[in-house]
N, C-alpha and C positions, 0 to 999 in steps of 0.2 A: 293333744288331748290324751289324758291318762286312760289306762285300761278300765279304771273304775267309772270314768265318765262315759266311755264307750258302752259300758254295760247297761247304762240307763237308756231305755228305748226312746225316751224323749229326745235324746241326742242323736238317735239313729235316723238315717234317711228313710224314705218310703220303701216299701218292699222292693228288694233287688230282683230284677227280672232275670230268671235263669236262662241259660242258653236255649234258644228256641227249639222246642220239640226234641232236644237231645235225649232227655231221659225217656221219652216215649219210645224211641227207637231202640233203646237198650233195656227194655223192661222185661227181663227174663222171668219166666215163671218161677224158677228156683235156681240159684247159682251157688251151689256149694261144690263146685267142680273138683276141687282138690279132695283127695281121699280124706274121708272123715274118720279120725282116729277113734278106735273103740275105747274111749276113755269116759268113764262114768263121771258125770259132773259132780262138783262138790255140793254138799248139802247146803241149801240156802235158806233153811227154815228159820234162822235167827236174823233179826234185824240188826243193822249197824248200830242202832241205839240201845241194844241189849246190854244190860249191866250185870256183872257177876262178881261174887266176892273174891278178894285176893288178899293174901297175907300182907299186912303192913299198909299204911296209907289210909286216907279217909276221903270220901267223895262227897262234895256238897251237892245235894239234889238240885235239879234245874228249877223245881218249884220254888226253892228258897231264893235262888238268884233273881227270879222274876218278880218277887215282892218288892214294893218300894221301901218298906221298912222291915228289917229282920231282927227278931229278938234273939240275942246272943245265946241265952240259955236254951231257948227252943231249938235253935240250930244245932247246938252241941248235943242235945238229946236225940235228935233225929239222925245225927251222924255218928252215933255211938258204934254202929256196926261198920267194920272196915269194908270199903267198897272202892272199886276202881272201874272205869269204863273198860269194856271188853277190848282186848287187843285187836286192832284192825290195821290194814294197810293204810298209810296216810297219803292222801292226795293233796295237791295244791289247794283244792277247793275246801278241804277240811281244816286248813290252818286257822280258820276263824273260830273253831270250836274252843270253848273255855274249859280247861280241866283244872280242878283244884286238887293237887296231890301233895303228899308228903312222903318222906322216906320211911322205911320200916321202923326206924327208931324215933321218928318225930311224933309230937303230940297231935291229937285231932285238931283239924282246922276249925277255928272259931272266929267269926268276923270281929274286928277290933271295935272296942267301945270307947267313945271319947272320954278322956280323963276328967274333964271338968263337969261332966253330967252323966246321969244314969241312963240317958236316952240312947237307945240302940243306934248304931251307925246306919245311915241311909245307903243302901246299895242300889244305884240307879239301874233300872231295867232297860235293855236295848231291844225293842220289838223287832228291829230289822235283822238282828243276828240270829241265824238258824231258825227263822220263823217257820219254814217249811218242815222243820223237825218237830214242831208243835202241832201241826195241822193233821187232819185225817186225810191221807193221800190215797186216791183210788185210780188205778190204771185202767183206762177204757181202751179196748182193742176192737178193731173191725177188720175181719179177714175176708179174703175172696175164696174161702174154702168151698169146694163143690163136692157133692157125694161121689161123683164119677172120677175124681182126680185125687192122687195120693198126696201131693204136696200143695202148699198154699203160701200166700204172702199176706202180710198185715198192711192194709191200706190206711187204717186209722190208728194212731198212737197218741193218746191224749191223757194228760194227768189232771185229775180234779183234786184241788187242795181245799178242804173245808175247814175253816177256822171257827170253831164253835164259841171261842171266847170273844170274838169281835163280830160275829155274824157276817163274815166276808167269805168269798169263794174265789179261787183262782182257777182259770182254765188254760192249760198250757199244752200246745201241740208241738210234736216233734216230727219233722219230715221223715218219711219212711225210707229215704235213700241215704240216710246217715250211715257212714261206714264205721264198723267196729273192728279195731285191731285185735281185741281180745274178747272171745266168747268162750266161757268155760266148757272144755270138752270138745271144742269145734274150731275150725279154721276161721280166719278173718272173713267177714262178709257184711252185707247190708243188714241194718237193724230189722228190716221187714221179714227176714226168714228165721229170726230167733225163736218166735213162737212155735213154728213148725219143727225146728230142730229139737227144742225141748220137749215137745209133746210126744216125740218118739219114745221117751222114757216113761210115759204113762199119762193118763188123763189129768189135766191141770198142770202138768210139768212145764208146758210151754209158757204160760203167763208167769209162772214162778221164776223160770230162767230169765225171762225178759225183765221181770221186777228186780232180780238180783243184779243184772247188768246195769240197769238204770240207777239203782240204789247206790252201787259202788261208784259210778261215774258222776252222779249228781250229789252225793253225800247227803242223802235224805232217805227216810224210811218210806216204803210203799206198803200199805196195810191190806189193801184188797184189790181185786181185779174184776172186771166185767168184760166178757168177750161176746161179740155178735158175729154171726155169719150172714151171708146174703139172705137166705130164706128166713132166718130168725128176725133180721132187721125188718124185712117186709111184713112179717107177721105182726110185729109190735105196732108198726104204723097203721096197718089195716084194722087191727083190733081196736085202736083208738079212733077209728073212723076217719083217718087221714090227719095230716098235720098242716095247720095254717102257718104259712111262712111268708115273711116280708122279704122280697127279692130286691136287692139294691142295684145289681148289675145284670144286664141281659146275659143269658146263658143258653147255649145251643150246642148240641153234639149228637152224633149218630155213629155208633159202633155196633154193627149188626151181630157179629160173633160174640160180643160181650153183653148184648141186650141193653145197651145204653141208647136211649132215645129221649131227648129233652130239648125243648124250645120254650123258654120262659122269658118274658120281658119284665122290666121293673114293675113292682107292684105286689099286691098280696095274692097269694095262690094257695089252694088246698091241694096238697100232694098225697097221692095214694102210695102204697108201698113200693111199687115198681118205679114211679117217678121220683120218689124220695131217694131211692137207691142210686138212681142216675145222678141226682143232684149232688150227693156226697162222694160220688166216684169220678165223675168226669174231670179231665185235666186240660180240656181243649183251650180254655181261656185261663192263662196265668200259671199253668203247670201245677205242681204238687203244693206249692206254698199258698196259692189261691184256693186250692181245694181244702187245705187245712182251715183256712178262714171260714169257708162255707160250712165245714163240718162243725165248727164251734157255733156258728149261727143256727144250724139245725138243732144242736143240743139245747140251746135256749128255747127254741120254738117247741121242742118236745116237752120241756118243763112247763111252758105256758099252757100247752094243751092239757097236761096232767092237772094243772091247777084249775083251769076253767071248767073241767069236767068233774072236779072234786073227787078224784079217784083214790084219795088216801084211804077211805073206808073200804075200798075194794082191793087193797094191796095184797091181802092174803090170796084172793082169787086170782089176781094177775100173776102173782108169784108162782102159783101152781100151773097156770096156763103156759107160762114161758119157761118153766123149769127144764123142759127137754130141749129147748132151742137156744136159750141164752145161758152161757156158762159163767158162773161166778162163785167165789168163796164167801159171799155174803149170805148169811142165813136169813130166814124170814123175820126173826126178831131183831136181828142187827139192822135189817133194811128199814124198819119203821123210823128210828130217829134220823137216819140219813135222808130218807124221803121227806120227812117233816121239815128238816133243815132246808132242803132244796125248795120246798114250797113256801116257806116263810121268808126266805131271803129277799131283800129288795133289789131292784134292778141296778141301782147305783152302787151296790155292794158286791157286784160280780165284775171281775177284772180278767181280761184275756191277754194271751201272749202267744205268738207263733215264732218259734225259733227259726231265724232266717239270716241270709247273708247281709252284709259282708263281714260283720264283726264276729258273729258266733259260729257260723259255718261258712265254708267256702267250697266252690265247685271243684271237682277233681275227677280223675279217671284211674281206677284201680281194678285189677283182675278183669280187664275188658268190660268194665261197667262204669256208667256215669254214677258218681256218688257225691255226697257232701262229707267233707272232713270237718269234724266238730272240734272246737276248742272247749273241751269239757270243763276245765277249771273256770273259764270265763262264763260258760253257761251256768254252772253251779253258783257262781257269784251273782249272776243276773236274775235267776229265777225268783228269789225272794222279793225283788222289786216289782213283781207283778201286782202286788197290793197297793203300790204307790201310783200305778197308772190310772188314767181316767177310766170311767165306767166302761164296761165291756161293749155296750151298744154304741158308744162314741168311737172307740178305737176300731171296732169291727165294721161299722157302716162306712162305706167309701165317702170321703169328704175331706175338708181342710184339716180337721183335727184327728183324722183316722190314720192308721198305719199306712193306708193306701189312699192317695188323693184322687186318683182316677181309676175308672174301670179298665180291666185288662181287655185286650182284643184277641 
């Protein structure tokens, strides 16, 4: 089977069960044990998709490539200004990017026109190519940050990809134990400490650093971030009067020093803030991969609650209420179309994906830690296929068509 075939989740087996409880026994609060060099991280304010002028050559805008029929004269007009994509390090995942360039002495690029007719040449669009470069991508983080402790880890790493042109959304989860060989300004470590490391450079620097790392490894832009902490998460749930959630697999756990207490059977339950936090945190059944599946499930339930209570009109009030507890670079005016999109989307247009073994990540042991080693080029190739998968509630709910056919024990 080719790597491309493996990249399609339809060809992958059910969730690969991780080594039993191994990650739980090596779950250090913070593991940057090697001396952290006093190196200021590079500015990551520019997206990989940023375009800047450069002498010589002409760049055909992506909007033109996406049209089924392109008028030659119109294209020539819009490419009158010499442009080239910003220089960036090329990864294996970015080889699929199309660049139309000429040398400094070449004429501007103009799509060829058939000699026998004045009809413009048809340039077929390929919706699968770089589709996540056309979506609005939001990084959602959930940390175990506590007021009494200096360091923290990120338990939730989720990417929301909103495609306004098709009305579809992708929900992609990355395990927090993925090992990063390169973290700008820091030593290799798990992905779940990057937010903390970056935040030491100033408020909001943590999500920016993690966005930079993911953007470079996945060859896609990340436009915004939302970060929850324990208390802010519970506040959101309790403010909404609890979240009604359909539980497909029985879940039980008790960790007194972590305030995790949960015992839910299959069926519909209304979770308050404390119980909801236990639901998205526990790893007793199925480990981190099963937890990521539940986190996606809870995200959809949160959306449903927002819709049923018709809270769009109260968005301004809610934004003010959570401003001090939920960190984000999304302003109140920017939030309106994003929330409207989330409320309007149909269930069958939401697609989910959890990055899991054995093709995309593999279990390993580095720096005295249990980790997942990621095949970043293959992950980057796989992510756009999220929109080709069955609807989210089909793949997420345990069953014959789901990513997981039976409930974990």
